[in-house]
C-alpha positions in Angstrom: 180.2 0.8 96.5 178.1 3.5 98.2 179.5 6.3 100.4 178.6 6.3 104.1 177.3 9.8 103.8 174.9 9.0 101.0 173.6 5.9 102.8 173.2 7.9 106.1 171.2 10.8 104.4 169.0 8.3 102.5 168.3 6.3 105.7 167.6 9.4 107.7 165.0 10.5 105.1 163.2 7.1 105.3 163.0 7.3 109.1 161.6 10.8 108.8 159.1 9.6 106.2 157.5 7.2 108.8 157.2 10.0 111.3 160.4 10.0 113.3 161.6 13.4 114.6 164.7 14.6 112.9 167.0 14.0 115.9 165.7 10.4 116.2 166.1 9.8 112.5 169.7 10.9 112.6 170.4 8.7 115.6 168.8 5.6 113.9 170.6 6.2 110.6 173.9 6.6 112.3 173.6 3.2 114.0 172.7 1.4 110.8 175.6 3.1 108.9 178.0 2.3 111.7 177.1 -1.4 111.3 177.8 -1.2 107.6 181.1 0.6 108.1 182.1 -1.9 110.7 181.5 -4.7 108.2 178.4 -6.0 110.1 176.3 -6.0 106.9 173.6 -8.1 108.5 172.7 -5.2 110.8 173.2 -2.2 108.6 171.0 -0.6 106.0 169.9 -4.1 104.9 167.6 -3.9 108.0 166.0 -0.6 107.0 163.0 -2.2 105.2 162.4 -4.4 108.3 162.0 -1.3 110.5 159.5 0.1 108.0 157.6 -3.2 108.1 157.4 -2.9 111.9 155.8 0.5 111.4 153.4 -0.9 108.7 152.3 -3.6 111.2 151.6 -1.1 113.9 154.4 -2.3 116.1 156.6 0.7 115.9 155.8 4.1 117.4 157.9 6.7 115.6 157.3 9.4 118.3 157.6 7.4 121.6 157.3 8.8 125.1 160.4 7.1 126.5 160.2 7.2 130.3 161.7 5.8 133.5 159.1 3.7 135.3 161.2 2.5 138.2 164.6 3.5 139.6 167.1 3.6 142.4 170.3 5.7 142.6 172.2 3.1 140.5 169.5 1.3 138.6 166.4 2.0 136.5 163.8 0.4 134.2 162.7 2.3 131.1 159.6 1.9 129.0 160.4 2.5 125.4 156.7 3.1 124.3 157.2 0.8 121.3 159.9 3.1 119.9 162.8 2.3 117.7 165.3 0.3 119.7 167.9 2.4 117.8 166.6 5.4 119.8 165.4 3.7 123.0 168.7 1.9 123.7 170.9 5.1 123.5 168.5 6.8 125.9 168.9 4.0 128.4 172.7 3.9 128.0 173.0 7.6 128.6 170.9 7.1 131.7 173.2 4.3 132.9 176.2 6.6 132.4 174.5 9.4 134.3 173.9 7.0 137.2 177.5 5.7 137.0 178.9 9.2 137.3 177.1 9.5 140.7 177.1 6.0 142.0 180.1 4.3 140.4 178.0 2.1 138.1 174.6 2.3 136.5 172.4 -0.4 135.2 169.2 0.1 133.1 166.7 -2.6 131.9 164.3 -1.7 129.1 160.9 -3.0 128.2 158.5 -2.2 125.3 161.2 -1.6 122.8 162.2 -3.0 119.4 165.3 -4.3 117.5 168.2 -2.0 118.6 170.8 -2.7 115.8 174.4 -3.6 116.8 174.9 -4.0 120.5 178.5 -2.7 120.2 177.2 0.8 119.3 175.4 1.2 122.6 178.2 -0.3 124.7 180.7 2.0 123.0 178.8 5.2 124.1 180.4 4.6 127.5 183.9 5.0 126.0 183.2 8.7 125.5 183.4 9.1 129.3 186.1 6.6 129.9 183.7 4.1 131.3 183.2 0.4 130.6 180.0 -0.2 128.7 177.7 -3.2 128.5 174.8 -3.8 126.2 172.6 -6.8 125.5 169.1 -7.5 124.1 166.8 -10.4 123.7 165.3 -11.1 120.3 162.8 -13.1 118.3 162.8 -16.9 119.1 164.8 -18.3 116.2 167.2 -20.4 118.4 166.8 -23.9 119.7 168.2 -24.7 123.2 170.6 -27.7 123.2 168.6 -30.9 122.4 165.4 -28.9 121.7 163.4 -28.9 118.5 161.5 -25.8 119.7 162.8 -22.3 119.1 162.7 -20.6 122.5 165.5 -18.0 122.4 166.8 -15.2 120.2 170.3 -14.6 119.0 170.6 -12.5 122.1 173.9 -10.6 121.7 176.3 -9.3 124.3 178.6 -6.3 123.9 181.3 -5.0 126.2 183.4 -1.9 125.5 186.5 -1.2 127.5 188.7 2.0 127.2 192.4 1.9 126.9 195.2 4.5 127.0 197.2 4.8 123.8 195.7 1.7 122.3 192.2 1.5 120.7 189.4 0.3 122.9 188.5 -3.3 123.4 185.1 -4.0 122.0 183.6 -7.5 122.1 180.2 -7.7 120.3 178.8 -11.2 119.6 175.6 -13.2 119.3 175.2 -16.1 121.7 174.4 -18.3 118.7 176.7 -19.9 116.2 175.7 -17.1 113.8 173.3 -14.1 113.8 170.2 -14.6 111.7 171.2 -11.7 109.5 174.1 -13.8 108.3 171.6 -16.4 107.2 169.7 -13.7 105.3 173.0 -12.8 103.5 173.4 -16.4 102.4 169.8 -16.5 101.3 170.3 -13.4 99.1 173.4 -15.0 97.6 171.8 -18.4 97.2 174.6 -20.0 99.2 174.6 -22.9 101.7 175.2 -22.5 105.4 178.1 -24.1 107.1 177.2 -27.1 109.2 176.8 -26.2 112.9 174.9 -23.0 112.2 171.3 -24.4 111.9 169.2 -27.5 112.3 166.1 -28.6 110.4 162.6 -29.2 111.8 163.5 -32.7 112.9 166.6 -31.5 114.8 169.1 -32.7 112.2 172.2 -30.7 111.2 171.7 -29.0 107.8 173.3 -26.6 105.4 170.0 -25.2 104.2 170.2 -21.4 104.7 166.3 -21.3 104.6 166.0 -23.9 107.4 164.7 -21.5 110.0 161.9 -20.3 107.7 161.1 -24.0 107.1 160.6 -25.0 110.7 164.2 -25.5 111.8 166.2 -23.3 114.2 169.5 -21.5 114.7 171.9 -23.4 117.0 173.5 -21.9 120.1 177.1 -20.9 120.1 179.1 -24.1 119.9 176.7 -25.8 117.5 176.2 -29.1 119.3 176.7 -30.5 122.8 180.1 -32.0 122.0 181.3 -28.5 121.0 179.8 -26.6 123.9 176.4 -25.6 122.7 175.2 -25.8 126.3 177.5 -22.8 127.0 176.0 -20.8 124.2 172.6 -21.7 125.4 173.5 -20.6 128.9 174.8 -17.2 127.7 171.6 -16.7 125.6 169.5 -17.5 128.6 171.3 -15.0 130.8 170.7 -12.3 128.2 167.0 -13.2 127.9 166.6 -13.1 131.7 168.4 -9.7 132.1 166.7 -8.1 129.1 163.2 -9.6 129.4 162.4 -11.1 132.8 164.2 -8.3 134.7 162.6 -5.5 132.7 159.1 -6.7 132.3 159.5 -7.2 128.5 158.6 -10.4 126.7 161.0 -13.2 127.0 161.7 -16.7 125.6 159.2 -17.7 122.8 157.1 -14.6 123.4 159.6 -12.0 122.2 158.0 -10.4 119.1 159.9 -11.0 115.9 161.7 -8.4 113.9 159.7 -7.8 110.7 162.0 -9.4 108.3 162.4 -12.8 106.4 158.6 -13.4 106.6 158.5 -13.3 110.4 155.8 -10.7 111.1 153.3 -11.9 113.6 153.3 -11.6 117.3 152.4 -14.5 119.6 148.8 -14.3 120.8 150.0 -14.7 124.4 152.2 -12.0 125.7 154.0 -12.2 129.0 155.4 -8.7 128.9 155.9 -5.5 126.8 157.8 -5.6 123.5 161.5 -6.4 123.2 163.8 -6.0 126.2 167.4 -4.6 126.5 169.9 -4.3 129.3 172.5 -1.6 129.4 175.3 -0.8 131.9 178.1 1.6 132.6 180.9 1.2 135.1 183.3 4.0 136.2 186.9 2.7 136.2 187.8 4.8 139.2 185.2 2.9 141.1 187.7 0.1 141.2 191.2 1.6 140.8 192.9 4.8 139.5 191.8 5.3 135.9 195.2 5.9 134.3 196.7 2.8 136.0 193.9 0.7 134.5 194.3 2.2 131.1 198.0 1.6 131.1 197.4 -2.0 132.0 194.8 -2.3 129.2 197.4 -1.1 126.8 199.8 -3.7 128.1 197.0 -6.4 127.8 196.2 -5.4 124.2 199.8 -5.2 123.1 200.6 -8.6 124.6 197.7 -10.3 123.0 198.4 -8.8 119.6 202.0 -10.0 119.8 201.0 -13.6 120.4 202.7 -16.2 118.2 200.2 -16.9 115.4 199.5 -19.8 113.1 201.0 -19.5 109.6 199.5 -16.7 107.6 197.4 -15.3 110.5 197.8 -12.7 113.2 196.1 -12.3 116.6 193.6 -9.5 116.9 191.7 -8.1 119.9 188.0 -7.7 119.8 187.2 -4.5 117.8 190.2 -4.7 115.5 188.3 -6.3 112.6 185.6 -3.6 112.8 188.2 -0.8 112.9 189.9 -2.2 109.8 186.6 -2.5 107.9 185.6 1.1 108.9 188.9 2.5 107.6 188.6 0.6 104.3 184.9 1.5 103.8 185.3 5.1 104.7 188.0 5.3 102.0 186.5 3.1 99.3 182.7 2.9 100.0 180.3 0.4 101.4 179.3 -2.6 99.3 175.6 -3.3 99.1 174.0 -6.6 97.9 171.8 -6.1 94.8 168.7 -7.3 96.7 169.4 -4.8 99.4 169.6 -2.0 96.8 166.3 -3.2 95.4 164.6 -2.9 98.8 166.1 0.6 99.2 164.8 1.6 95.8 161.3 0.4 96.7 161.5 2.6 99.8 162.7 5.6 97.8 159.7 5.2 95.4 157.2 4.6 98.2 158.2 7.7 100.2 159.0 9.8 97.1 162.6 10.5 98.2 164.0 12.6 95.4 167.7 12.0 95.8 168.7 8.6 94.5 171.1 6.3 96.4 173.9 6.7 93.9 177.0 4.6 93.7 
């Protein structure tokens, strides 16, 4: 178990070591630690070495000139200048919130960015101003559309954050695939098999091989197969790709550059846009109805769903509950890190001559 504070300070130093300004390093570290605290180990500090590899491959600009290249009163397109998505996405979300304050809602598409961590972090920024937040991003093509043997989409997550009154916020944050690729990496590190319905092999057959994607197979859309609704997961992933990539001028479909992890380093020779794309949005509640009335009804919605009759040994949660439970436990007891993740962090510590060790 490692304390969140130790991990945050260490991560911040690594980002500084590759040239990120102190403010950006703090922002990036905070997002990775938030993922670990929330129990989303696939998107936490385990990803740190991947960001460094992006830098090593010349795909990450640690001091980007993030700028608006097109806008209207309620919309904008941002060029991230190959910066950390962990920095570019919050910039875009804050711009969406600024536009929402004036126009009722704000929508910002992003091009020329990189992997932005957990989508829920960015959507949740809107909660600070009692707004509804949206966040989505396209990603490396590791996913096969229904009936396809070609990988054409990313895990393409969607996050929606909704404020409540006395109850905690509603926060849905999910990949549009059966599982995020980071979960496959966790299985690989543990030497475990994947549940059927997560991945297919190169020939298009269901498999439990956690290394199938690296061996020519692909992740399956949410639903797993056509009989269980994979066409719906495929549709959701396509929507995210269009909003994040086609709308912004970023790469889309099979041209989205891969995150530098799990052996996926190269960029397709043909590019149809700039970098990875995101889509962020903020909505003022009082653009629809009085804010306090809405929040009272959200409390009622949350309370009713939590009180639903549950199957034996279970209870019904609302989106966000599991992350809040994990955060409380890990703030109190520490964050567990896989041995191979610790090894990768030790390699970074030695490379960048970080004096302070990441102690348990």
